[in-house]
N, C-alpha and C positions, 0 to 999 in steps of 0.2 A: 659955820663945819660947813666940809670941803666934802664935795658928793661926785663921785668919781663916773660911776654905772654902777644901771640896773644889775644888780646881779644875781638874784632871781627871784622872778615868779612862782610865786608857791598857786596848787589851783588840789582842793580836795575833791577826793573822788574814794565810793568807794569801796576799792581791792585795788589790789596794788596785782594781782596776779590775770587781772583782764585793761584796768587800764595803762599799762605797761607796754603789753603785743598789738596798739593802737598803736598809742608809740613811734613804737618800731617797726611795726610790718608800715601804716597808712603814711607814717609823716619819717620815715628813712629816720630816726634817729635812734643812738644806740643810749642803752642805761650804761656810763655809769659806774652807779654803786649805790649800793640799799643799804639805808642802815635806822635803827631802831633808836630813837630817842629816849628813854624811859622819861623822862620824865616828865613828859609831856605828850606821854603815852600815844606816840605815834608811831608809824614807820614810814620812811621816804626811798623816795627815789628821784634821781639827776641824770637829766639828758641836758649838753651843754647846746645850746647854740648862736652861735657867734661866741665875743664875750657873755654871755647873759646867760645864762645856766634856767630849765624851768622842774621846780621841785613840787615830784606828787606822793598827799599825804591824807595818808588810811589811818582813820582811831585805829589804836588798840585796847580802845575800853570803853563804853559810853560816857566819860565824864568828862574825856580828851576838848581841848581849843573842835578841835575838825570837825569831830561825831555832835555837835549841839548843830553849827554849821550847818551841816547835811544836812541833820533837822530839819531848822529853819529852812532850809531851800528846799524844800517839800520831797526831803530823801534821796536829792539826788546830787553833785559834787560844785561843783566851782572854782572858776578863781576868787579864794582867798584868801590873798595877800598879798602883795609886793614892795621886794623885800632892795634895797639899797647899800650897796658901797659905801662907806666913809673912810675915810685917809683919817681922820685926827680924830682919834676912837670912840668910843659908843660915847659912851666915860660923859664924854665930850660934848657928842651931840644932843645925848638926850640931858643936863645942865642949860644949853643954848635955845633945848626949844620950853622947854620952862618957862625961863631970862621973860622970856614971848610971850609970853603970854597961854602956854601952848598941854595940853597935859598928855601924859604921859599913861603906859599900863606898865610898866616896867622902871620898875625905878633906877634897879642900875647895871648893867647888863648880866647879863649874864648866858654860857653854856649853850646855844643849840649846831643842826646835824655840821658835818663836815667840820668841825672845830670852831669854824666861829661863836666871838663875840655875837651879842642879839640885841633887844633887843623891842619892844612895838609901842610905836604911838598910838592913840587916842582917835577911834573913827571920829569921836564929837570933832576932835580939833583939825585934820585932814576930809575932811566935807561930808564924809560916810567911806572913805578906804579906809581899811589896814596898812601901815605902811609898818615893816620895821628895819633897821637903823644891821647893822654887819659891819662887823674889820676880825680880816684872821688876822688873830694873833700873832704870826707864826713871822712875819710881811713887818 
């Protein structure tokens, strides 16, 4: 697997309407995209910081992974995942992780925000961190 960089850091928030102004006013970032990913029950907001992005995630359903994360975190948000860009394809990376004995959440890539192909590795394999693998299918 060839990882080129950290694609983004996903931060769960209870409200994009409250979080976006903080990142813009206090940190000087500019939100460049807001998107709803219906099948994941989230709204996302993105900020570019050098080569890496910050992705804010707001739950749109109590059943979403983000809502459950916030509930487990005492009703507060926090860093939910780190996403790595893979150069040789998410499907190949998933196969490699499994060949090496790692556990995956997604058996195959799926569509994520910004049109990326994504898949998650199980935190029991990654020493407790939720890791996402991403690729831009248009590159």
